[in-house]
NUKOL-896765 format. One record per residue: residue in three letters; z negated, y negated, x negated of N, C-alpha, C in turn. Coordinates in steps of 0.05 Angstrom, whole numbers, padded with zeros to 5 digits, always signed. Layout:
ALAZYXZYXZYX ...
***
This chain:
UNK-00989+00860+00065-00969+00876+00050-00969+00905+00061 UNK-00946+00914+00067-00943+00942+00077-00950+00962+00055 UNK-00958+00986+00063-00965+01007+00044-00942+01013+00025 UNK-00917+01014+00036-00895+01020+00018-00890+00998-00002 UNK-00895+00973+00006-00893+00951-00013-00914+00953-00035 UNK-00939+00960-00027-00960+00964-00046-00953+00986-00066 UNK-00942+01008-00056-00934+01030-00073-00913+01021-00093 UNK-00893+01006-00083-00872+00996-00101-00883+00978-00123 UNK-00901+00960-00115-00913+00942-00135-00930+00957-00155 UNK-00945+00976-00146-00962+00992-00164-00944+01008-00183 UNK-00923+01020-00173-00905+01035-00190-00892+01017-00210 UNK-00885+00992-00203-00874+00973-00222-00895+00967-00244 UNK-00920+00963-00236-00941+00959-00256-00944+00983-00275 UNK-00943+01007-00263-00946+01031-00280-00922+01033-00299 UNK-00898+01027-00289-00875+01028-00307-00878+01008-00330 UNK-00889+00985-00324-00893+00964-00345-00912+00974-00366 UNK-00932+00990-00359-00951+01001-00378-00938+01018-00399 UNK-00916+01031-00392-00902+01048-00411-00886+01032-00433 UNK-00883+01006-00429-00866+00991-00447-00876+00990-00476 UNK-00902+00989-00480-00912+00988-00507-00924+01014-00517 UNK-00922+01035-00500-00930+01061-00508-00960+01067-00508 UNK-00976+01049-00497-01005+01055-00495-01017+01039-00472 UNK-01040+01048-00463-01055+01035-00443-01081+01025-00456 UNK-01083+00999-00460-01107+00988-00472-01130+00986-00451 UNK-01154+00982-00461-01177+00977-00444-01172+00952-00427 UNK-01161+00931-00439-01156+00906-00425-01135+00910-00403 UNK-01113+00925-00410-01093+00930-00390-01104+00946-00367 UNK-01120+00966-00373-01132+00983-00352-01150+00966-00334 UNK-01166+00949-00346-01184+00931-00331-01168+00913-00312 UNK-01146+00901-00322-01130+00883-00306-01115+00899-00284 UNK-01107+00924-00291-01094+00941-00271-01113+00947-00248 UNK-01138+00952-00255-01158+00957-00234-01162+00933-00216 UNK-01162+00909-00228-01164+00884-00212-01139+00882-00194 UNK-01116+00888-00204-01092+00887-00188-01093+00906-00164 UNK-01102+00931-00169-01104+00950-00148-01124+00941-00126 UNK-01146+00929-00135-01165+00918-00116-01153+00895-00100 UNK-01140+00877-00114-01128+00854-00100-01106+00862-00081 UNK-01092+00884-00086-01071+00894-00069-01082+00910-00045 UNK-01108+00914-00045-01121+00927-00022-01124+00957-00025 UNK-01120+00968-00048-01124+00996-00051-01154+01002-00051 UNK-01161+01021-00035-01189+01030-00033-01198+01044-00058 UNK-01224+01043-00065-01233+01056-00090-01224+01085-00093 UNK-01224+01101-00071-01216+01129-00074-01186+01131-00079 UNK-01171+01111-00072-01142+01112-00078-01136+01106-00107 UNK-01154+01093-00121-01148+01085-00149-01148+01109-00168 UNK-01160+01131-00159-01160+01155-00175-01150+01179-00159 UNK-01141+01174-00135-01133+01196-00117-01104+01202-00118 UNK-01094+01214-00096-01067+01224-00095-01046+01201-00097 UNK-01052+01178-00086-01033+01156-00087-01026+01148-00116 UNK-01047+01145-00132-01043+01138-00160-01030+01161-00175 UNK-01038+01186-00170-01026+01209-00182-00996+01211-00175 UNK-00990+01206-00150-00962+01206-00142-00946+01184-00156 UNK-00957+01160-00157-00944+01138-00170-00939+01143-00200 UNK-00960+01153-00214-00957+01159-00242-00936+01181-00247 UNK-00936+01201-00230-00917+01223-00233-00888+01212-00229 UNK-00884+01195-00209-00858+01184-00205-00849+01167-00228 UNK-00867+01151-00239-00861+01133-00261-00855+01150-00286 UNK-00871+01170-00291-00867+01187-00314-00840+01200-00314 UNK-00832+01209-00290-00805+01221-00287-00783+01200-00291 UNK-00787+01177-00279-00767+01155-00282-00764+01146-00310 UNK-00786+01147-00325-00786+01137-00353-00774+01158-00373 UNK-00765+01180-00363-00755+01202-00380-00729+01195-00394 UNK-00713+01177-00383-00689+01168-00396-00682+01140-00387 UNK-00667+01126-00403-00662+01098-00398-00647+01093-00372 UNK-00627+01109-00365-00612+01105-00340-00630+01109-00316 UNK-00647+01129-00317-00666+01133-00294-00686+01111-00292 UNK-00696+01102-00315-00715+01080-00316-00703+01054-00304 UNK-00678+01048-00312-00665+01024-00302-00661+01026-00271 UNK-00652+01049-00262-00648+01052-00233-00674+01049-00218 UNK-00695+01061-00228-00721+01059-00216-00731+01031-00215 UNK-00729+01016-00237-00737+00988-00238-00721+00972-00218 UNK-00695+00975-00218-00677+00960-00200-00685+00965-00171 UNK-00690+00990-00164-00697+00996-00136-00723+00983-00128 UNK-00744+00986-00145-00770+00974-00138-00768+00944-00136 UNK-00755+00932-00155-00752+00902-00155-00736+00893-00130 UNK-00715+00907-00123-00699+00899-00100-00715+00901-00074 UNK-00731+00922-00071-00747+00925-00047-00769+00904-00045 UNK-00782+00899-00068-00803+00878-00068-00790+00850-00062 UNK-00767+00845-00073-00753+00820-00068-00746+00817-00039 UNK-00735+00838-00027-00727+00838+00001-00751+00834+00019 UNK-00774+00844+00011-00799+00842+00027-00813+00816+00023 UNK-00803+00799+00005-00815+00773+00000-00839+00773-00019 UNK-00840+00794-00036-00863+00797-00054-00857+00792-00083 UNK-00835+00777-00089-00827+00773-00116-00849+00758-00132 UNK-00860+00737-00121-00880+00721-00135-00905+00737-00141 UNK-00914+00752-00121-00938+00768-00125-00933+00790-00146 UNK-00910+00802-00145-00903+00823-00165-00902+00811-00193 UNK-00889+00789-00196-00887+00777-00223-00914+00767-00233 UNK-00930+00757-00215-00957+00748-00223-00974+00771-00234 UNK-00975+00793-00219-00992+00816-00229-00979+00829-00253 UNK-00953+00830-00254-00940+00842-00277-00947+00826-00302 UNK-00945+00800-00300-00952+00782-00323-00981+00785-00331 UNK-00999+00787-00311-01027+00789-00318-01033+00816-00332 UNK-01022+00837-00322-01028+00864-00333-01016+00865-00361 UNK-00991+00857-00365-00979+00859-00391-00991+00840-00412 UNK-00999+00816-00403-01010+00797-00422-01040+00801-00428 UNK-01052+00819-00413-01081+00823-00417-01089+00832-00445 UNK-01071+00845-00459-01077+00853-00487-01057+00840-00506 UNK-01043+00820-00497-01022+00807-00513-00995+00820-00509 UNK-00975+00803-00507-00948+00813-00503-00934+00820-00529 UNK-00922+00843-00530-00905+00849-00553-00876+00845-00544 UNK-00857+00848-00561-00829+00843-00555-00818+00860-00532 UNK-00826+00886-00532-00816+00903-00510-00827+00894-00483 UNK-00852+00886-00483-00864+00877-00458-00851+00850-00449 UNK-00846+00833-00467-00833+00807-00461-00806+00812-00449 UNK-00790+00830-00460-00764+00836-00450-00765+00849-00422 UNK-00784+00866-00418-00788+00879-00392-00796+00858-00371 UNK-00814+00840-00379-00823+00819-00360-00799+00801-00353 UNK-00784+00793-00372-00761+00775-00367-00740+00790-00350 UNK-00734+00814-00356-00715+00830-00341-00724+00832-00312 UNK-00749+00838-00308-00760+00841-00281-00760+00815-00266 UNK-00766+00793-00280-00765+00766-00268-00737+00761-00257 UNK-00717+00767-00273-00689+00763-00264-00682+00780-00240 UNK-00691+00805-00240-00686+00822-00217-00700+00812-00191 UNK-00724+00801-00195-00740+00792-00172-00730+00765-00161 UNK-00718+00748-00178-00712+00721-00169-00683+00712-00170 UNK-00666+00726-00185-00638+00718-00187-00621+00732-00166 
***
């Protein structure tokens, strides 16, 4: 997986974390597993790459139109790169790690459609 694809997938995971308004211990643990599986080095998990990704997601999440555009762009790039299955797998694992609520289920379904339809 290319670095830009990794960044897109991580940003998608971070955007998913905003759906229920909190980051649980279980979500954080699963997110760390995802970062490791995606090949992020330990220093990257708390370094500038993560900071950059969270800043971008925080900005994108500021309004619905920006959030939708951001999600659509990340999903389209991951789909074009052939990473739809991997993206949906980690997205499902992270969101389900503390139980899915309605907002998370809708986000997961919407992202699935963007990645596969």
